[in-house]
C-alpha positions as CSV (number, residue, x, y, z in Angstrom):
1,M,68.3,121.8,137.4
2,S,70.2,122.0,140.7
3,D,73.7,123.4,141.0
4,E,75.6,120.2,142.0
5,N,79.3,120.1,142.9
6,L,80.9,117.7,140.5
7,N,84.3,118.0,142.0
8,G,85.5,120.4,139.3
9,I,84.2,118.3,136.4
10,A,81.8,120.1,134.0
11,P,78.5,118.4,133.3
12,A,78.5,116.3,130.2
13,A,75.8,118.5,128.6
14,D,78.3,121.4,128.4
15,A,80.9,119.4,126.5
16,Q,80.8,119.7,122.7
17,Q,80.5,116.2,121.3
18,G,80.6,115.6,117.5
19,P,79.7,117.9,114.7
20,T,77.7,121.1,115.3
21,F,75.6,123.2,112.9
22,T,73.9,126.5,113.8
23,V,72.2,129.2,111.8
24,E,73.5,132.5,113.2
25,K,71.9,135.0,110.9
26,L,69.9,135.1,107.7
27,Y,69.7,138.3,105.6
28,V,69.2,139.8,102.2
29,K,72.5,141.0,101.0
30,D,71.4,142.4,97.7
31,V,68.1,142.8,95.8
32,S,67.2,144.4,92.5
33,F,64.1,144.5,90.3
34,E,63.8,146.1,86.8
35,A,60.9,146.3,84.4
36,P,62.6,148.3,81.6
37,N,59.7,148.0,79.1
38,A,56.8,148.9,81.5
39,P,54.1,149.9,81.1
40,Q,54.0,148.8,77.4
41,V,55.0,145.2,78.3
42,F,51.7,144.8,80.2
43,N,49.8,144.9,76.9
44,E,52.1,142.3,75.2
45,Q,50.5,139.0,74.2
46,G,52.5,135.7,74.0
47,Q,54.2,133.1,76.0
48,P,56.8,134.5,78.4
49,D,60.3,133.0,78.4
50,L,61.8,132.6,81.9
51,Q,65.5,132.0,82.6
52,M,66.9,131.5,86.0
53,K,70.6,131.7,87.0
54,L,71.8,130.4,90.3
55,N,75.1,131.0,92.0
56,Q,76.6,130.4,95.4
57,K,79.5,131.8,97.3
58,V,81.1,130.6,100.5
59,Q,83.4,132.8,102.6
60,R,85.1,131.7,105.9
61,L,84.6,134.4,108.5
62,A,86.3,132.6,111.4
63,D,87.4,129.0,112.4
64,N,83.8,127.8,112.6
65,A,81.8,130.6,111.0
66,F,81.0,130.8,107.3
67,E,78.9,133.2,105.2
68,V,77.0,131.4,102.4
69,S,75.4,133.6,99.7
70,L,72.8,132.2,97.3
71,G,72.2,134.4,94.3
72,I,69.2,134.0,92.0
73,T,68.6,136.0,88.9
74,L,65.2,135.5,87.1
75,T,64.8,137.1,83.7
76,C,61.4,137.1,81.9
77,T,61.2,138.0,78.3
78,L,58.1,138.4,76.2
79,N,58.3,138.7,72.4
80,D,62.1,139.3,72.7
81,K,61.6,142.2,75.1
82,T,62.7,142.1,78.7
83,A,59.5,142.1,80.8
84,Y,61.4,142.0,84.1
85,L,64.7,141.1,85.8
86,A,64.6,140.1,89.4
87,E,67.8,139.5,91.4
88,V,68.3,138.4,95.0
89,E,71.4,137.5,97.0
90,Q,70.2,135.8,100.1
91,A,72.9,135.2,102.7
92,G,73.4,133.6,106.0
93,V,76.1,133.2,108.6
94,F,76.4,129.5,109.7
95,G,78.4,128.0,112.5
96,L,79.9,124.6,111.6
97,G,82.3,122.8,113.8
98,G,83.7,119.4,114.5
99,M,83.5,118.2,110.9
100,D,86.1,116.8,108.6
101,D,86.7,118.7,105.3
102,Q,84.4,116.4,103.2
103,M,81.5,116.8,105.6
104,L,82.1,120.6,105.9
105,D,82.2,120.9,102.2
106,A,78.9,119.0,101.8
107,M,77.2,121.0,104.5
108,L,78.2,124.3,102.8
109,G,77.2,123.0,99.4
110,I,73.9,121.3,100.3
111,Q,72.4,122.2,103.7
112,C,73.2,125.9,103.8
113,P,71.6,126.6,100.3
114,N,68.6,124.5,101.3
115,I,68.0,126.8,104.2
116,L,68.6,130.0,102.1
117,Y,66.5,129.0,99.1
118,P,63.0,129.5,100.5
119,Y,63.9,133.0,101.7
120,A,65.3,133.9,98.3
121,S,62.3,132.4,96.5
122,A,59.9,134.4,98.7
123,T,61.7,137.6,98.0
124,I,61.8,137.0,94.2
125,G,58.1,136.2,94.3
126,Q,57.3,139.4,96.2
127,L,59.4,141.5,93.8
128,I,57.6,140.1,90.8
129,T,54.1,140.6,92.1
130,S,55.0,144.1,93.4
131,G,56.2,144.8,89.9
132,G,52.7,144.2,88.6
133,F,53.4,140.8,87.0
134,P,51.7,137.4,87.7
135,P,53.2,135.3,90.5
136,F,56.0,133.0,89.5
137,P,56.1,129.9,91.8
138,M,59.7,128.8,91.9
139,Q,60.2,125.1,91.9
140,P,62.3,123.4,94.5
141,I,66.0,122.9,93.7
142,N,67.9,119.7,94.4
143,F,71.1,121.1,95.9
144,E,72.3,117.6,96.6
145,A,72.3,116.9,92.9
146,L,74.0,120.2,92.1
147,Y,76.6,119.5,94.7
148,A,77.2,116.0,93.2
149,E,77.7,117.5,89.8
150,T,80.1,120.1,91.1
151,L,82.1,117.3,92.8
152,R,82.1,115.4,89.5
153,Q,83.5,118.5,87.7
154,R,86.2,119.0,90.4
155,V,87.3,115.4,89.9
156,A,87.5,115.9,86.2
157,Q,89.5,119.1,86.7
158,M,91.9,117.3,89.0
159,S,92.4,114.4,86.5
160,Q,93.4,117.0,83.9
161,G,96.3,118.0,86.0
162,D,94.8,121.0,87.9
163,S,95.6,121.1,91.5
164,L,92.9,121.0,94.2
165,A,93.8,124.5,95.1
166,D,92.8,125.7,91.6
167,A,89.4,123.9,91.7
168,E,86.4,125.8,92.9
169,T,84.9,124.7,96.2
170,A,81.9,122.4,96.0
171,G,80.0,125.0,97.9
172,N,79.6,127.0,94.7
173,A,76.6,126.1,92.6
């Protein structure tokens, strides 16, 4: 592209138009794996019971920068004994600008965790197999449905007289 003199007017490509969304950084914030009953648990027979807990935190870092953390805890029990406990907190710094509050809330509650989940899932899978256990393929999560449920709960809280300031942000799963 040539350097043209536009009489002091910046080219249109440099002007920020509409909403912006960027992924600035993705990282593992915390990771833990425990196999408290190993090696005896490897000889256990039976159907494993798997329970997954999911949580999400949003923190504003600057006007248009947010840290979103997606925490996954996977607990496997076999015959009422803990086979393993795998925990990952996958985080990212996201740039979001030019959005109204509703769109910003939806992006933090849907789009950001959708980006983080595959990384968290891969880390959990690696922890489990490194711990000597069979792979556990984590199923996709519908963050849009989780967000909609959180919104429904916020509306219910507000109708009971709680102020919006007391309600959790929809970005928390």
